[in-house]
N, C-alpha and C positions, 0 to 999 in steps of 0.2 A: 504494500500500500504506500503510495506516495502522497504527501500532503504539502500544500502550499498555502501560506497565510500571510497577508500583508494588509496595509491600510486601505487598499483599493480592491482586493480580491482574496477570496478564500475558497479553495477547491481541493479535492482529493480524488484519487483514482487507483484502482487495482490494475497493475500492469504486468500481465503474464507474458512469458516468452517460451517458445518451444523451437527446437532445432533437430533435424534428422540428417545423418550422414550415412550413406550406403555405398559399398564398394562391390558391385556385381562381378567385376573381372579385375585382374591385375592391371594396374595402370588407369583404371576408370573409377572416378569418384563422383557420386551424385550428392547434392545437398539441397535441403529445403528448410525454410524457417518462417516463423511468424512472431511478431513483436507488437505489443501494445505500448505506445509511448505516451508519456505525460511530461510536457516541457513547460515549466513555469515561465512567465514573462519576466523581463528585467524589473527590478524593484523601483526604478525611476518611473514617475508617473506625473503627468500634468493634469491637475484637477480643474473642473469647470470653474471653480472659484478663482483660480489663477487666470484663466482666460478672461473672465469678466473684468479684471483689472485693466485690460487693454481696450475696453469699450470706449469709443470716441477718440481713439488715437490712431496714428499711422500704422501701429502694430496690430490693430484689430483684424481678426480673421473673418472672411465672408461666411465661413461655416463655423457655427458655434457649438455644434454637437460634439460631445467628447465622451463616448461610452468607454468604460474602463477596459484596459487590455487584459485578456484572459489567457489562461494556460492552453497550450495546443494539445489536443487529444488526437492521436493518430494510430491507424492500423497499417503495419508494414509487412509486406509479403516478399519473400526472396527465394529464388530457386536457380540452380545452375549445375554445370558439369565441368570437370577437368579431366583431360585425357592425355596420356603419354603416347605420343605417336612413335617416336624412336628414342633410344637412350639419349637423354639430355634435351629432348624436344618435347615441350608440354604446351597444350592449348587449353583455353577455358572460355566458357560462355556463361554469363550470369544475367538474370533478369530480375527486376524489382518493381513493385507497385505499392504506392502509398496513398491512402485517403486520410484526410485530416478535417477535424472540426476546429475552428478558430486558428487556422494556419498562421503561425507567427512569421513576421518579417520585420525588418527595421531599415532605417535609412537616415540620411542627413537632409533635413528640410530647412530652407532659408539659409541664414548665416551661421547657424549653430554648428559647433564642432562635436556635439554629443549625439550619438545615435538615438533616434526615437523609434520606439516599438509600436506596431499596430497589428491588427488581425484581419485576415480574410475569413469570412464566415465558413467558406469551404475551400479545401485545397486538394490538389491531385498531382502526384509526382510519379512518373514511371520512366523506365528506360532499359537499355541493354548495354552490357559491357563485354568486350572481347579482349582476351589477352593471349599472348604466345611468347615463349622464351626458348632459347637454345643455348647450350653451353657444352663445349668440348675442349679439352686441353686448356689453352690460354685464350680461346675465342669465346665470346658471348654476344648474344643479340636478343633484342626484345621488341615487341610492338604491342600497343594498346589502342583500342578504338571504342568510342562510347557514343550512344545516342540517348538524349535525355529530353524530357518534357516536364516542365514545372509550371503549374497554373493555379490561379486562385480566383474567387468570385466574391464580390461584395465586401468592401471595407466596413466592418461592423465595430470598430474601435478606433479611438483617436481620429475621428473623422475630420477634425479641424485642420489636420495636416494637408488636406487635399483641396484642390479647386472644385467648385460645385459641379461644373460639367463633367469632370472626371469621376467624381463621386457618383453622379447619376448614371453614368455609363457602366461603371463596374458593378453597380447594384444588380444588374441583370445580364452581365456578360462576363465570360471567363477571359482573363488576360494572363499573359506570361509573366512570371516573376522576374525581377530585374537580374538576378544572378543565374538565370537559366541560359545555358549554351547548348544548342541542339546537337552539334557534332564536335567531338574532341578527339585528338589523336596524338600519340607520342611514339617514337621509335628511336632505336639507338643500337650501336654496336661498339665493342671494345676488343682489344687484343693485348695480351700481356706476354712478354717474353722473359722467362726466368734465365738470368745470366749466371747466377750463383746463389748459394744459400742466402736468403734475405736481401738479394739484389735482383732487380727486375726493371723492365721498361714497359710502360702501359700507355696506349693511345686510345682515344675514344671519339665518337661523334654521336650526337643525338639531335632529334628534331621534335619540336612542339608545334602543333597547329590546332586551329579551332575556327568555328563559324562565327564567333563573336557574341558578346552579351547583348542584352536588349537595349533598345532606344525608342524614343517616341519620335517618329519621323514626320515628314510632311507630304508623303505620297498620296494620302487619302484626301479627297476633295472636300467632303463635308465635315469630317471630324478626325483629328489626329488621335488615334487609339493609344492609350498609355501602354508603353512597352510593345507597341505593335510592329516594330521593325528591329533590326540588329545593326550593330556597327559592322564594318567590313570584316571579312574573314582575314586571318593572319597566319603567319608561320615564323618560326625562329630556329636557326641552326647554331649549335654550339659544338666546339671542338676543344680538345685538351690533351695533355700528355703528362705523365708522371715518371720520374726516375728515382729509383730507390737504391741507396748505397749501403752496404754492410759496413758498420763501424766497429763493432765488437760482438761478442757472443750475445745473441738475442737483442741487439741494439742496431738500429738503422736510421739513416737520414734520408728524408724524402723531399724532393724538389718538384713542384707542380706548377704547370702553366695552363690557364683556362682562357679561352676566348668566347665570350657570350655574344650572341647575335652577330655572327661572322659577316653576314651580308648587310648589316646596319639597316635592317628593315624597320621602317617607321610605321607603327600601328597603334590604334586606339584600343585600350582595354575596356574602358567604360565611357559611356556618353553622358554628358550632363543633363540630357533630356530624359534619362531613365527615371522610373519611380524611385524617389528617395536618394537620387544621386545628384549632388549639387555642383560637381566639378568633374571635368574630363580627366581621365588617367591614361597614361601611355606606357607602352612596354619599354623596357630598358634599351637604350642605344648600344652600339658596339662597345664592349668593355674588355680589357685585358687584365687578368689578375694572376699574380704569382704568390706562391706560398712556400714556406719552408717549415718542416716539422721533424721532430726527433722522437723516435720510439725506443723505449727501454723497458 
């Protein structure tokens, strides 16, 4: 039993969890699970009395409704399979589905630097994740790909944070959550050459790519749907190398060089038009980093 009690909310919930793992054949593993989650909201809360102090000022909100933020109650289902194809080569596929009451979210609204929490009356999150990895001798490689959908309907708490047209639209329409990225992928490989005991050379390359987080665009003619579009898709390539030197028995010196975003690709992580996002954020430009470490 989980219990939450504060000045603005008091709730509790029994939260059972069950998981099953089955290996029908050598190298094949099936799993399935169910969890009932209870996620309390942050303890910070803006009361309606505080809002009334701004009446008649430039800080007054056009929306004065301020229902208290509640705990999120969710049912989470998960199932998947992992399979060994060849010695050292494994693949996996996992699917998940979540339904939520009072889906929690937060964001930065206005000029505040403090995250403000709010609820969607209903939430729905689901997706698929694929993984594969291979390792033999000094060579290793991996790849991951994911498809995700995260949506909510009807802001039913802290309504004063939103503009009236957006509040009216979301009341009867599902919208994408601002942190939802439909497609994500990573891949990489590395190779290590052992030259002597505790001495080796390693080089690697990895790639990160995605379809972009949500934004509120201007492509619609009548109304700009909150989080109705995405920022442009992006990619980033990183490379690096590490040289290990044996210094003494069970002691080694490591010299490492990493180059982040080799192509100096300029891409936007978040749009300031997303729900609860008040400033644009960009991926890191090309960077070169060196490190020196001593193990003993």
